[in-house]
DOROTI-307987 format. One record per residue (C-alpha): y, x, z; residue in three letters; residue number from 1. Coordinates in steps of 0.25 Angstrom, whole numbers. Each point is the difference from the previous one (the first is absolute). Layout:
REM DOROTI-307987
<<Y; X; Z>; "ALA"; NUM>
...
REM end
This chain:
REM DOROTI-307987
<<198; -57; -203>; "SER"; 1>
<<-3; -15; 2>; "ILE"; 2>
<<8; -11; -7>; "THR"; 3>
<<-2; -14; 2>; "THR"; 4>
<<4; -10; -9>; "GLN"; 5>
<<3; -13; 8>; "TYR"; 6>
<<5; -8; -10>; "ASP"; 7>
<<-10; 1; -9>; "THR"; 8>
<<-11; -1; 11>; "ASP"; 9>
<<-5; 12; -6>; "GLU"; 10>
<<-4; 12; 8>; "VAL"; 11>
<<2; 15; -7>; "GLU"; 12>
<<-5; 12; 7>; "VAL"; 13>
<<4; 14; -5>; "LEU"; 14>
<<-10; 11; 3>; "SER"; 15>
<<8; 12; 6>; "PRO"; 16>
<<0; 12; -11>; "THR"; 17>
<<3; 13; 4>; "LEU"; 18>
<<6; 12; -10>; "PRO"; 19>
<<-11; 8; -7>; "GLN"; 20>
<<5; 13; 6>; "GLU"; 21>
<<-4; -6; 14>; "VAL"; 22>
<<-15; -4; -4>; "ILE"; 23>
<<0; 15; -6>; "THR"; 24>
<<5; 7; 13>; "GLU"; 25>
<<-12; -8; 8>; "ASP"; 26>
<<-9; 3; -9>; "THR"; 27>
<<1; 14; 1>; "ASP"; 28>
<<1; 0; 16>; "SER"; 29>
<<-14; -9; 0>; "ALA"; 30>
<<-6; 11; -7>; "ALA"; 31>
<<5; 12; 9>; "ASN"; 32>
<<-4; -9; 12>; "PHE"; 33>
<<-13; 0; -7>; "THR"; 34>
<<-1; 15; -1>; "ASN"; 35>
<<4; 1; 15>; "ILE"; 36>
<<-11; -8; 6>; "VAL"; 37>
<<-11; 3; -11>; "GLU"; 38>
<<-10; 9; 8>; "PRO"; 39>
<<0; 15; -2>; "ALA"; 40>
<<-11; 6; -8>; "THR"; 41>
<<-8; 13; 4>; "SER"; 42>
<<10; 8; -9>; "ASP"; 43>
<<11; -5; 7>; "GLY"; 44>
<<-6; 4; 12>; "ILE"; 45>
<<-5; 13; -3>; "MET"; 46>
<<16; 2; -5>; "GLU"; 47>
<<5; -2; 14>; "THR"; 48>
<<-10; 10; 6>; "ALA"; 49>
<<6; 10; -7>; "LEU"; 50>
<<13; 1; 5>; "LYS"; 51>
<<2; 9; 12>; "ILE"; 52>
<<7; -7; 13>; "GLY"; 53>
<<-9; -13; -4>; "ASP"; 54>
<<-6; 2; 14>; "PHE"; 55>
<<13; 1; 7>; "LYS"; 56>
<<3; -13; -6>; "ALA"; 57>
<<-11; -6; 5>; "MET"; 58>
<<2; 5; 15>; "GLY"; 59>
<<-9; 12; 0>; "LEU"; 60>
<<5; 14; -2>; "VAL"; 61>
<<8; 4; 12>; "ASN"; 62>
<<1; 14; 9>; "PHE"; 63>
<<-11; -4; 9>; "THR"; 64>
<<-15; 8; -4>; "PRO"; 65>
<<-5; -12; -6>; "VAL"; 66>
<<12; -4; -7>; "GLY"; 67>
<<0; 16; -5>; "LEU"; 68>
<<-15; -3; -4>; "VAL"; 69>
<<3; -12; -7>; "GLU"; 70>
<<10; 8; -8>; "GLU"; 71>
<<-11; 10; -3>; "PHE"; 72>
<<-7; -10; -7>; "PHE"; 73>
<<10; -6; -8>; "GLU"; 74>
<<4; 13; -5>; "ILE"; 75>
<<-15; 3; -3>; "LEU"; 76>
<<-2; -12; -7>; "HIS"; 77>
<<11; -1; -9>; "ILE"; 78>
<<1; 15; -3>; "THR"; 79>
<<-14; 2; -4>; "THR"; 80>
<<-2; -15; -6>; "GLY"; 81>
<<-14; 0; 6>; "LEU"; 82>
<<-6; -15; 6>; "PRO"; 83>
<<2; -3; 13>; "TRP"; 84>
<<-16; 5; 3>; "TRP"; 85>
<<4; 14; -6>; "GLY"; 86>
<<13; 0; 7>; "THR"; 87>
<<-6; -1; 13>; "ILE"; 88>
<<-11; 10; -5>; "THR"; 89>
<<9; 10; -3>; "LEU"; 90>
<<8; -1; 14>; "ALA"; 91>
<<-12; 1; 6>; "THR"; 92>
<<-3; 13; -6>; "ILE"; 93>
<<13; 6; 1>; "ILE"; 94>
<<-1; -3; 16>; "LEU"; 95>
<<-12; 5; 2>; "ARG"; 96>
<<4; 13; -8>; "LEU"; 97>
<<14; 0; 8>; "ALA"; 98>
<<-8; 0; 14>; "LEU"; 99>
<<-11; 9; -6>; "PHE"; 100>
<<8; 15; 7>; "PRO"; 101>
<<-1; -9; 13>; "LEU"; 102>
<<-14; -2; -2>; "ILE"; 103>
<<-4; 15; -3>; "ILE"; 104>
<<9; 4; 12>; "LYS"; 105>
<<-9; -10; 9>; "SER"; 106>
<<-13; 5; -7>; "GLN"; 107>
<<3; 15; 5>; "LEU"; 108>
<<4; -5; 13>; "ASN"; 109>
<<-13; -6; 1>; "ILE"; 110>
<<-7; 11; -3>; "ALA"; 111>
<<6; 10; 10>; "LYS"; 112>
<<-3; -11; 11>; "LEU"; 113>
<<-14; -1; -5>; "THR"; 114>
<<-1; 16; 1>; "LYS"; 115>
<<7; 0; 14>; "ILE"; 116>
<<-8; -13; 5>; "GLN"; 117>
<<-11; 9; 9>; "PRO"; 118>
<<11; 6; 8>; "LYS"; 119>
<<10; -11; 0>; "SER"; 120>
<<-11; -10; 4>; "GLN"; 121>
<<-4; 9; 12>; "LYS"; 122>
<<15; 2; 5>; "ILE"; 123>
<<1; -16; 0>; "MET"; 124>
<<-11; -3; 7>; "ASP"; 125>
<<5; 10; 9>; "GLN"; 126>
<<13; -6; 2>; "ILE"; 127>
<<-5; -14; 0>; "THR"; 128>
<<-10; 6; 13>; "LYS"; 129>
<<12; 5; 7>; "ALA"; 130>
<<9; -12; -2>; "ARG"; 131>
<<-10; -10; 6>; "GLU"; 132>
<<-2; 10; 11>; "GLU"; 133>
<<15; 2; 3>; "GLY"; 134>
<<-2; 15; -4>; "ASP"; 135>
<<15; 2; -4>; "GLN"; 136>
<<-2; 15; -1>; "GLN"; 137>
<<-10; 0; -9>; "THR"; 138>
<<5; -11; -9>; "LEU"; 139>
<<13; 8; -3>; "MET"; 140>
<<-8; 13; -2>; "ILE"; 141>
<<-9; -6; -10>; "LYS"; 142>
<<12; -8; -6>; "SER"; 143>
<<7; 12; -3>; "VAL"; 144>
<<-14; 6; -5>; "GLU"; 145>
<<-1; -12; -10>; "LEU"; 146>
<<14; 1; -5>; "LYS"; 147>
<<-2; 15; -3>; "GLN"; 148>
<<-13; -3; -8>; "LEU"; 149>
<<7; -10; -9>; "PHE"; 150>
<<13; 12; -1>; "LEU"; 151>
<<-11; 11; -3>; "ASP"; 152>
<<-7; -9; -11>; "ASN"; 153>
<<14; -6; -6>; "ASP"; 154>
<<-3; -13; 3>; "LEU"; 155>
<<10; -11; 3>; "ASN"; 156>
<<-5; -13; 5>; "MET"; 157>
<<12; -8; -6>; "PHE"; 158>
<<-5; 4; -14>; "SER"; 159>
<<-14; -8; 2>; "SER"; 160>
<<9; -13; 3>; "SER"; 161>
<<11; 2; -11>; "LEU"; 162>
<<-8; -4; -11>; "LEU"; 163>
<<-4; -14; 7>; "PRO"; 164>
<<15; -1; 5>; "LEU"; 165>
<<7; 1; -15>; "VAL"; 166>
<<-12; -7; -6>; "GLN"; 167>
<<1; -13; 10>; "MET"; 168>
<<14; -4; -3>; "PRO"; 169>
<<-1; 2; -15>; "ILE"; 170>
<<-12; -8; 1>; "PHE"; 171>
<<6; -12; 6>; "ILE"; 172>
<<11; 1; -9>; "SER"; 173>
<<-7; -1; -12>; "PHE"; 174>
<<-8; -12; 6>; "PHE"; 175>
<<12; -7; 4>; "ILE"; 176>
<<7; 3; -15>; "ALA"; 177>
<<-11; -5; -7>; "LEU"; 178>
<<-1; -13; 8>; "ARG"; 179>
<<13; -3; -3>; "LYS"; 180>
<<-1; 2; -13>; "MET"; 181>
<<-11; -10; -1>; "ALA"; 182>
<<7; -10; 8>; "GLU"; 183>
<<11; -1; -10>; "LEU"; 184>
<<-8; 2; -9>; "PRO"; 185>
<<9; 13; -9>; "VAL"; 186>
<<0; -2; -14>; "PRO"; 187>
<<-14; 3; -7>; "GLY"; 188>
<<-8; 0; 13>; "LEU"; 189>
<<-7; -12; -3>; "GLU"; 190>
<<-6; 4; -13>; "HIS"; 191>
<<1; 16; 2>; "GLY"; 192>
<<-16; 1; 7>; "GLY"; 193>
<<-12; 3; -8>; "ILE"; 194>
<<-14; -3; -1>; "LEU"; 195>
<<-3; -12; 9>; "TRP"; 196>
<<12; 1; 8>; "PHE"; 197>
<<11; -3; -9>; "LYS"; 198>
<<11; -5; 8>; "ASP"; 199>
<<3; 10; 11>; "LEU"; 200>
<<9; -9; 9>; "SER"; 201>
<<-11; -9; 4>; "VAL"; 202>
<<-14; 2; 8>; "PRO"; 203>
<<-11; 6; -9>; "ASP"; 204>
<<-7; -14; -5>; "PRO"; 205>
<<-13; 7; -1>; "GLN"; 206>
<<0; 7; 13>; "ILE"; 207>
<<-4; 13; -5>; "ILE"; 208>
<<11; 9; 4>; "LEU"; 209>
<<-1; -2; 15>; "PRO"; 210>
<<-15; 4; -1>; "PHE"; 211>
<<5; 13; -8>; "LEU"; 212>
<<11; 4; 10>; "VAL"; 213>
<<-10; -1; 11>; "SER"; 214>
<<-11; 8; -6>; "GLY"; 215>
<<9; 9; -5>; "GLY"; 216>
<<6; 3; 13>; "PHE"; 217>
<<-15; 1; 6>; "ILE"; 218>
<<-4; 10; -11>; "ALA"; 219>
<<11; 8; 4>; "MET"; 220>
<<-5; 0; 15>; "LEU"; 221>
<<-13; 2; -4>; "GLU"; 222>
<<1; 11; -11>; "PHE"; 223>
<<15; 5; -2>; "GLY"; 224>
<<2; 4; 14>; "VAL"; 225>
<<-6; 10; 8>; "ASP"; 226>
<<-9; -6; 10>; "THR"; 227>
<<-6; 11; 10>; "ASN"; 228>
<<1; -8; 11>; "LEU"; 229>
<<-6; 5; 13>; "LYS"; 230>
<<7; -8; 10>; "ASN"; 231>
<<-2; -14; 4>; "THR"; 232>
<<15; -4; -2>; "GLN"; 233>
<<0; 5; -14>; "ALA"; 234>
<<-13; -7; -3>; "VAL"; 235>
<<7; -13; 7>; "GLY"; 236>
<<13; 1; -9>; "LEU"; 237>
<<-9; 2; -13>; "LYS"; 238>
<<-8; -14; 4>; "TRP"; 239>
<<14; -6; 4>; "PHE"; 240>
<<5; 2; -15>; "PHE"; 241>
<<-12; -4; -6>; "ARG"; 242>
<<2; -14; 7>; "ILE"; 243>
<<13; -1; -3>; "ILE"; 244>
<<-2; 4; -16>; "SER"; 245>
<<-9; -13; 0>; "VAL"; 246>
<<7; -11; 9>; "THR"; 247>
<<12; 4; -7>; "SER"; 248>
<<-5; -7; -13>; "ILE"; 249>
<<4; -13; 6>; "PHE"; 250>
<<15; 4; 1>; "PHE"; 251>
<<0; 8; -12>; "THR"; 252>
<<-5; -13; -10>; "MET"; 253>
<<13; -6; 3>; "GLN"; 254>
<<9; 11; -4>; "LEU"; 255>
<<6; 0; -13>; "PRO"; 256>
<<-7; 8; -11>; "SER"; 257>
<<11; 9; -2>; "ALA"; 258>
<<-2; 6; 14>; "ILE"; 259>
<<-15; -1; 0>; "LEU"; 260>
<<0; 9; -13>; "TYR"; 261>
<<9; 10; 7>; "HIS"; 262>
<<-9; 1; 11>; "PHE"; 263>
<<-12; 3; -10>; "PHE"; 264>
<<7; 10; -8>; "CYS"; 265>
<<3; 7; 13>; "THR"; 266>
<<-13; 0; 5>; "ASN"; 267>
<<-6; 5; -13>; "LEU"; 268>
<<11; 11; -1>; "ILE"; 269>
<<-1; 5; 15>; "SER"; 270>
<<-17; -1; -3>; "PHE"; 271>
<<2; 10; -13>; "THR"; 272>
<<9; 9; 9>; "GLN"; 273>
<<-10; 1; 10>; "SER"; 274>
<<-11; 3; -7>; "LEU"; 275>
<<7; 10; -8>; "LEU"; 276>
<<3; 7; 12>; "LEU"; 277>
<<-13; 1; 5>; "LYS"; 278>
<<-3; 9; -11>; "ASN"; 279>
<<1; 16; 3>; "ASN"; 280>
<<5; 2; -12>; "LYS"; 281>
<<11; -9; -1>; "VAL"; 282>
<<5; 3; 15>; "ARG"; 283>
<<1; 15; -3>; "SER"; 284>
<<11; -4; -11>; "CYS"; 285>
<<7; -6; 11>; "PHE"; 286>
<<-1; 11; 12>; "GLY"; 287>
<<-9; -8; 8>; "LEU"; 288>
<<-12; 7; 6>; "PRO"; 289>
<<-15; -2; -6>; "ALA"; 290>
<<-9; -12; 7>; "ILE"; 291>
<<-12; 5; 6>; "VAL"; 292>
<<-11; -9; -2>; "ARG"; 293>
<<-9; -1; 12>; "PRO"; 294>
<<-14; 4; -1>; "THR"; 295>
<<-11; -11; -6>; "ILE"; 296>
<<-12; 0; 10>; "VAL"; 297>
<<-12; -4; -7>; "SER"; 298>
<<-6; -16; 5>; "PRO"; 299>
<<-12; 6; 4>; "ASN"; 300>
<<4; 10; 11>; "ILE"; 301>
<<8; -10; 7>; "ASN"; 302>
<<-3; -15; -1>; "GLU"; 303>
<<13; -3; 8>; "SER"; 304>
<<11; 6; -11>; "VAL"; 305>
<<-4; -11; -10>; "LYS"; 306>
<<11; -7; -4>; "LYS"; 307>
<<2; -10; 8>; "LYS"; 308>
<<3; -14; -4>; "SER"; 309>
<<15; -7; 3>; "LEU"; 310>
<<-7; -9; 9>; "MET"; 311>
<<-5; 11; 8>; "LYS"; 312>
<<11; 7; 0>; "GLN"; 313>
<<9; -12; 6>; "TRP"; 314>
<<-11; -1; 11>; "LYS"; 315>
<<0; 15; 3>; "GLU"; 316>
<<15; 0; 3>; "TRP"; 317>
<<2; -13; 7>; "ASN"; 318>
<<-10; 6; 10>; "THR"; 319>
<<7; 13; 1>; "ALA"; 320>
<<12; -7; 1>; "ALA"; 321>
<<-6; -7; 12>; "SER"; 322>
<<-6; 12; 6>; "ALA"; 323>
<<14; 7; -1>; "ASP"; 324>
<<7; -13; 7>; "ASN"; 325>
<<-10; -1; 11>; "ASN"; 326>
<<2; 16; 2>; "LYS"; 327>
<<15; -2; 1>; "HIS"; 328>
<<1; -11; 10>; "LYS"; 329>
<<-10; 7; 8>; "ASN"; 330>
<<10; 12; 1>; "LYS"; 331>
<<10; -10; 3>; "LYS"; 332>
<<-7; -5; 13>; "ARG"; 333>
<<-3; 13; 5>; "LYS"; 334>
REM end
């Protein structure tokens, strides 16, 4: 309150006073506010990460394939207590083990196809010729013959495409799930890396992971997969994947390290699986037929059977493909 005394020409200003209990209450409120706005420590972050349901609160988990993968990561991370790089490694191992029965089935189907390849290729050539000449009767007979050949050898063409049909949606779901987790980022992902890529929510600062991913895919293509290529289309397909592997570096360097690390683990495990399945002792354990190695011809007998360089293979494939093209065009003109 302010009191003015005009009769004595003196002005007295009295400061407002507050009760002691009000001051105490305000002090406690300020302390509480300080606690609220105080930045969370790493311990606090890890504490929030150890609760199932946090991902759903962040808008991640739902009933889509991507949402189920996100929930899988959350449960795995919380139950194991592993850092995020360990969680991604374990998740990738579990995924590859889950797909392993399909890989064995696909390998068995490929072995059967390889066994009947001379017969099936001959029939398919006859079918192609009959189709070009418009010979419907021969076309029907040879088609039935090819179908019977597959039945006699317990072959199903769908079995060969089953693995990629199952693998591709899972691969895409893992990619999208990790990307969404990195965009938030989820708690702990920013310091859940290892070695030079500590922050899994951002691209690799050293740009090493993109090269490792590309190199791993090329190694799997060259050594982990059976590449007994006998036609120009197969050689061309192999060259296509070589080029894609190299050019993909410019795109993958923009991806979060979490995704690239998952790719690296996938390539490493797939490469190891492929090498193991090339061993006849391992193959026999899974009921796969032994791989018959081709007879090695001495370089002194015939110079043309020497190992060709990649550039020479590319030139030969290009020449053969052009010849096939010209041959096909000439047939159409006739």
